[in-house]
C-alpha positions in Angstrom: 45.5 6.7 -32.8 42.8 7.3 -29.5 44.1 6.6 -26.3 43.3 3.3 -24.7 42.1 3.5 -20.9 43.4 -0.4 -20.1 41.4 0.4 -16.7 38.0 0.6 -18.4 39.0 -2.3 -20.9 39.8 -4.6 -18.0 36.9 -3.6 -16.3 35.1 -4.5 -19.5 36.2 -7.7 -19.6 36.2 -8.8 -16.2 32.4 -8.0 -16.3 31.7 -10.3 -19.8 33.1 -13.6 -18.0 31.0 -15.7 -16.2 32.6 -16.4 -13.1 32.5 -14.2 -10.1 36.3 -12.4 -9.7 37.4 -9.4 -7.3 40.1 -8.3 -5.9 41.4 -7.2 -2.1 44.4 -5.0 -0.7 47.0 -5.9 1.9 44.2 -5.2 4.1 41.6 -7.7 2.7 39.4 -5.2 1.5 37.3 -5.3 -1.8 39.1 -3.2 -5.2 37.3 -4.7 -7.6 34.1 -6.5 -8.3 32.6 -7.7 -11.7 29.2 -8.2 -12.5 29.2 -12.1 -11.8 30.5 -11.5 -8.2 26.8 -9.2 -7.9 24.9 -11.9 -9.5 26.2 -14.8 -7.3 26.3 -12.8 -4.0 23.3 -10.5 -4.2 25.8 -7.6 -3.3 26.1 -4.5 -5.9 29.7 -3.0 -6.7 28.9 0.4 -4.6 27.6 -2.4 -1.6 31.3 -4.5 -2.0 34.0 -2.2 -2.7 36.2 -1.1 0.1 34.2 -3.6 2.5 36.1 -6.8 4.0 35.6 -9.7 1.9 34.2 -11.6 5.1 31.2 -9.2 5.1 30.5 -9.9 1.6 30.9 -13.7 1.6 30.2 -14.8 5.0 31.5 -18.1 4.3 32.3 -21.0 7.3 36.2 -20.3 6.5 36.5 -16.5 6.1 38.3 -16.6 9.8 39.5 -20.0 9.9 41.4 -20.9 6.5 40.2 -18.1 4.2 41.7 -18.7 0.6 43.0 -15.5 -0.2 45.2 -15.3 2.8 46.5 -18.8 2.2 47.6 -18.0 -1.1 49.1 -14.5 0.7 51.0 -16.2 3.1 52.0 -19.2 1.1 52.6 -17.8 -2.2 50.8 -20.3 -4.0 47.9 -20.3 -5.3 44.5 -22.3 -3.8 42.4 -23.9 -7.0 39.0 -25.3 -6.8 38.1 -25.5 -3.2 34.5 -25.7 -2.5 32.7 -23.6 0.2 29.4 -22.0 0.7 28.8 -18.8 0.8 25.6 -16.8 2.2 23.9 -14.3 -0.3 22.9 -11.1 0.8 19.1 -12.3 0.7 20.4 -15.3 3.6 20.6 -18.1 0.8 23.5 -20.8 0.9 25.2 -21.0 -2.4 27.7 -23.4 -3.0 30.8 -22.0 -5.0 34.5 -23.2 -6.2 36.9 -20.7 -5.4 40.7 -20.1 -6.9 42.8 -17.6 -5.3 46.5 -15.9 -5.9 48.5 -13.3 -5.1 48.1 -10.3 -6.9 51.2 -8.3 -8.0 52.4 -5.2 -9.6 54.5 -4.8 -12.8 58.1 -5.3 -10.2 56.4 -8.6 -8.8 55.9 -7.2 -5.5 52.5 -8.3 -4.0 49.9 -5.8 -3.7 46.7 -7.8 -2.5 45.2 -10.8 -3.8 42.8 -12.0 -6.4 39.6 -14.7 -6.1 37.6 -16.1 -8.7 34.5 -18.4 -8.0 31.7 -20.0 -9.7 28.1 -20.8 -8.5 28.1 -24.5 -8.2 24.1 -24.4 -7.4 23.2 -26.0 -11.2 26.0 -28.7 -10.5 25.1 -29.6 -7.3 20.8 -30.0 -8.1 22.1 -32.3 -11.4 24.4 -34.3 -9.1 21.2 -34.8 -6.4 18.9 -35.2 -9.4 21.2 -38.2 -10.9 21.8 -39.7 -7.8 17.8 -40.0 -7.4 17.4 -40.8 -10.4 19.7 -43.9 -10.2 18.4 -44.5 -6.4 16.2 -47.1 -5.5 15.6 -47.3 -1.5 19.1 -47.9 -0.1 20.4 -49.4 -3.2 22.5 -47.3 -6.4 22.9 -48.4 -9.7 23.1 -47.2 -13.2 23.7 -50.6 -14.8 21.0 -52.3 -16.8 20.9 -55.4 -15.2 20.8 -53.6 -11.6 17.9 -51.7 -13.1 16.1 -55.0 -13.6 16.0 -56.2 -10.6 14.9 -52.8 -9.5 11.9 -52.6 -11.5 10.9 -56.0 -10.1 11.5 -55.8 -6.8 8.2 -54.4 -5.9 6.1 -57.3 -7.5 8.2 -59.9 -5.6 7.8 -58.1 -2.3 4.3 -57.8 -2.2 4.4 -61.8 -2.3 5.1 -64.6 0.3 7.2 -65.9 -1.8 10.7 -67.4 -0.3 13.5 -65.2 -2.3 17.0 -66.4 -2.4 19.6 -63.7 -3.4 22.2 -64.9 -4.9 26.0 -62.9 -5.4 29.6 -62.4 -4.3 30.3 -61.4 -0.7 29.9 -57.6 -0.5 27.4 -56.9 -3.8 24.6 -55.6 -0.9 22.6 -58.6 -0.5 21.0 -57.3 2.6 20.8 -54.0 1.0 17.9 -56.4 -1.4 16.7 -57.9 1.7 16.1 -54.3 3.2 14.3 -53.3 0.3 12.2 -56.2 -0.5 10.8 -55.9 3.4 10.6 -52.5 3.0 7.9 -52.8 0.0 5.9 -55.3 1.4 2.9 -55.8 3.1 5.0 -56.9 6.4 7.0 -53.8 6.6 5.5 -52.7 10.0 6.7 -56.1 11.4 10.4 -56.4 12.2 13.2 -57.4 9.9 15.7 -60.0 11.8 18.7 -61.1 10.4 20.6 -63.7 10.8 24.6 -65.0 9.5 24.0 -68.2 9.3 28.1 -68.9 9.1 28.3 -66.4 12.6 27.9 -69.1 15.3 28.8 -72.6 16.2 26.0 -75.2 15.4 24.8 -75.7 19.0 24.1 -71.6 19.2 22.6 -71.3 15.9 19.9 -73.8 16.3 19.3 -72.0 20.0 19.8 -68.5 18.1 17.4 -69.6 15.1 14.5 -71.7 17.1 14.8 -69.9 20.8 15.3 -72.4 23.9 13.5 -73.0 27.1 14.5 -73.2 30.3 16.7 -76.0 31.1 17.1 -76.9 27.6 20.8 -77.1 27.8 23.6 -76.5 30.7 23.4 -72.7 31.3 20.1 -72.4 30.5 18.4 -70.2 33.4 15.6 -68.8 31.6 13.4 -68.8 28.3 15.5 -67.5 25.1 13.3 -66.6 22.2 14.5 -67.3 18.5 14.8 -65.0 16.2 11.9 -66.6 14.3 10.0 -65.8 17.5 11.3 -62.5 17.0 10.1 -62.0 13.5 6.6 -62.4 14.1 4.6 -60.5 11.4 7.4 -59.5 10.0 10.6 -60.9 7.9 13.2 -63.4 8.3 16.7 -63.1 6.2 19.0 -65.9 6.6 22.2 -64.8 5.4 25.2 -67.0 4.3 22.0 -70.0 4.1 24.7 -72.0 2.6 26.6 -72.3 5.9 23.9 -73.9 7.6 24.5 -77.4 9.0 22.5 -80.3 7.4 20.7 -80.9 10.7 19.6 -77.6 11.1 18.9 -77.5 7.4 15.9 -80.2 8.7 14.5 -78.0 11.3 14.0 -75.3 9.1 12.6 -77.2 5.9 9.6 -78.1 8.2 9.4 -74.4 9.2 9.4 -73.4 5.5 6.3 -76.8 4.8 4.4 -76.5 7.9 5.0 -72.8 9.0 6.0 -74.4 12.5 9.2 -74.8 14.9 9.8 -76.1 18.4 12.5 -74.3 20.5 14.8 -76.1 21.7 13.6 -77.7 25.2 9.9 -77.0 24.1 7.2 -80.4 24.5 5.1 -78.8 21.6 5.8 -76.8 18.5 4.5 -73.0 17.7 3.3 -71.5 14.3 5.6 -69.2 12.9 4.2 -66.0 11.2 7.2 -65.3 8.8 8.4 -64.5 5.4 11.5 -65.3 4.9 14.3 -64.1 2.8 17.6 -66.1 2.0 21.2 -65.2 0.6 24.2 -66.9 -0.5 27.7 -66.6 -2.0 27.9 -70.0 -2.6 27.3 -72.5 -5.7 24.0 -73.9 -3.8 23.6 -76.5 -7.0 27.1 -77.9 -6.8 26.6 -78.5 -3.0 23.4 -80.1 -3.5 24.8 -82.5 -6.1 27.9 -83.1 -3.7 25.1 -84.0 -0.6 26.5 -80.6 1.5 23.3 -78.9 1.0 19.4 -80.6 0.9 17.6 -81.0 -2.3 14.5 -80.6 -1.0 15.4 -77.5 1.3 17.1 -75.8 -2.1 13.8 -76.0 -3.7 11.8 -74.6 -1.1 14.5 -71.9 -0.6 14.7 -71.2 -4.8 10.9 -70.0 -5.5 12.2 -66.3 -6.7 15.9 -66.3 -7.1 17.5 -63.1 -8.2 21.4 -62.7 -9.0 22.8 -59.8 -7.9 26.1 -59.0 -10.2 29.4 -58.0 -9.1 30.8 -54.5 -9.1 33.4 -55.5 -11.7 30.4 -55.9 -14.1 28.9 -53.0 -13.5 32.3 -50.1 -13.4 29.4 -47.6 -14.7 28.2 -47.9 -10.9 31.6 -46.8 -9.3 31.6 -43.1 -10.0 28.1 -43.2 -8.8 29.0 -45.0 -5.6 32.0 -43.0 -4.9 29.7 -39.5 -4.9 27.3 -41.4 -2.8 29.8 -42.4 -0.5 31.7 -39.8 -0.2 28.7 -37.4 0.6 27.8 -39.8 3.2 31.3 -39.8 5.3 31.6 -35.9 4.7 28.7 -35.5 7.1 29.6 -38.5 9.1 32.9 -37.3 9.6 32.3 -33.2 9.3 34.4 -32.8 6.4 34.2 -30.8 3.1 36.1 -32.9 0.8 35.2 -32.1 -2.9 36.6 -35.3 -5.0 39.4 -37.2 -5.8 41.9 -36.2 -8.0 42.3 -37.4 -11.3 45.2 -39.8 -10.8 43.3 -41.2 -7.7 39.8 -41.0 -9.5 41.5 -42.8 -12.3 43.0 -45.7 -10.1 40.0 -46.1 -8.2 38.1 -47.0 -11.7 40.3 -49.7 -13.2 40.4 -51.3 -9.9 38.3 -55.0 -10.3 37.3 -54.9 -6.3 37.4 -58.2 -5.6 35.4 -57.4 -1.8 32.7 -55.5 -4.2 30.7 -52.5 -3.0 31.5 -53.3 0.7 35.7 -52.8 -0.7 34.6 -49.2 -2.4 32.8 -48.4 0.6 35.5 -48.7 3.5 38.0 -47.5 0.7 36.3 -44.5 0.1 35.7 -44.1 4.3 39.6 -44.4 5.0 40.6 -42.0 2.2 38.0 -39.6 3.6 39.5 -39.7 7.2 42.9 -39.9 6.2 42.3 -36.9 3.8 43.7 -33.2 5.8 42.5 -31.3 2.5 39.8 -30.9 0.1 40.9 -33.2 -2.5 42.0 -36.8 -2.1 45.2 -37.6 -3.9 46.8 -41.2 -4.6 48.9 -40.8 -1.2 45.5 -41.1 0.8 44.8 -44.4 -1.1 46.2 -47.4 1.0 49.2 -49.1 0.3 47.1 -52.3 -0.1 44.8 -50.9 -2.5 48.2 -49.4 -4.9 50.2 -52.8 -4.8 47.0 -54.3 -6.1 46.6 -52.0 -8.6 49.8 -52.6 -9.5 49.6 -56.0 -10.0 46.3 -55.7 -12.5 47.8 -53.8 -14.6 50.1 -55.6 -17.3 52.6 -52.1 -18.2 53.7 -52.1 -14.1 54.1 -55.6 -13.6 56.3 -55.8 -16.7 58.7 -53.1 -15.6 58.7 -53.7 -11.7 62.1 -55.9 -12.0 63.8 -53.0 -13.8 62.4 -50.1 -11.7 64.4 -49.4 -8.4 64.9 -46.2 -6.3 67.7 -44.8 -7.4 66.4 -44.8 -10.9 63.3 -43.1 -9.9 65.7 -40.6 -7.6 67.6 -40.5 -10.7 64.8 -39.3 -13.1 63.3 -36.9 -10.7 66.4 -35.1 -10.2 67.0 -34.3 -14.1 63.4 -33.4 -14.5 63.5 -31.6 -11.7 60.5 -33.2 -9.7 58.4 -33.0 -13.1 56.4 -36.5 -13.1 54.6 -36.3 -16.4 58.2 -36.0 -17.9 59.2 -39.0 -15.9 56.5 -41.0 -16.4 56.8 -40.0 -20.0 60.3 -41.1 -19.9 59.9 -44.3 -18.6 56.7 -45.4 -20.8 54.0 -45.3 -17.9 51.1 -42.7 -16.6 51.5 -40.8 -13.9 49.4 -43.0 -11.6 51.9 -45.6 -12.1 54.3 -43.2 -11.4 52.4 -42.6 -8.5 52.4 -46.1 -7.1 56.7 -46.5 -7.7 57.1 -43.3 -5.8 55.0 -44.5 -3.0 56.7 -48.0 -2.5 59.7 -46.3 -2.4 58.9 -43.5 0.0 59.3 -40.8 -2.6 56.0 -39.7 -3.0 56.8 -36.0 -0.9 
């Protein structure tokens, strides 16, 4: 029987895998470099052998948080850390790295081994998907939302007044921005007024403006938002909060395209296109007499109903990626994503605060996360409690679970959360929430 050359056999195996593989000795000099490593980095095996790994990979973490050094110092493997390397040709390539300690047959550390995978195609596909489902600053793959995107250019090209309807946080202001940007008035200003943000006297001056002496303390002419929006678009957000006396004044602007600032002796013309938005049921308000019927018909020329996030769950993963990328850039971080358990919680949440709630949630977790992955421990306590209430199984078991029971089970299974969750008949995310509630998550 012929003698097997195990070293040669190992080299053949390593050269057949798609992932880059290299090993280093205790001085961080490369001792093995497979074919995939050559293809990804652009360096040949001959060029890499014997050189310090930082000379070949030239990442931004080589001298600060090298995965191989981290594995050697901690004795624990580093899994799927995303970094950018600079190839021999000077091209930046995103890769995913896993590193661990290389030991001899007696368990003595010899150096480190690292596997890495080119993420360029994944990044390109991710970008393509985002671009495919992005319309201006709006992002969705939901059919109802896509139908809204489809009609926006036609709506924007007209001068019709638009009523944007939807719950708070659904992105009505982004729709208003898109309509303005697509309209013939896009070179003019988009001026926004929140009708629920100010008391009636201040709101009237804010919208229509005021002349000097119109009221106590008015010592100079003050332009209103209508004047500021001249030649552009005025977006009246939360129009359901507009007081009845101001509804009469607004109706005059819509019908005659003229208005009279406070204290002015004569009216002035308004060359403005109106967009409005509400989270109220205006039809019900009309029936109750709290919103003028004639004004409702004037602003309801074109109505767009924006669905809440809970009705388009397919958008949650897409929005998470968009927000994570945004806040990584904002805070100078390189968080690759959420753990499976954390992502499961995000995907199962009902989002009463809609897209705004998800946006704030991602920003908070990015700020708190110090590693490359956001885990359940980074999610706000309020969010976890809300998720717990939403889950029938968790709610039914809450009265029977206490800290002592969890401590006993964790000790019995030596901290193995999968086995503890199985014993309790819940999933790992539910167990995570209970552990965090009783301060057992560390």
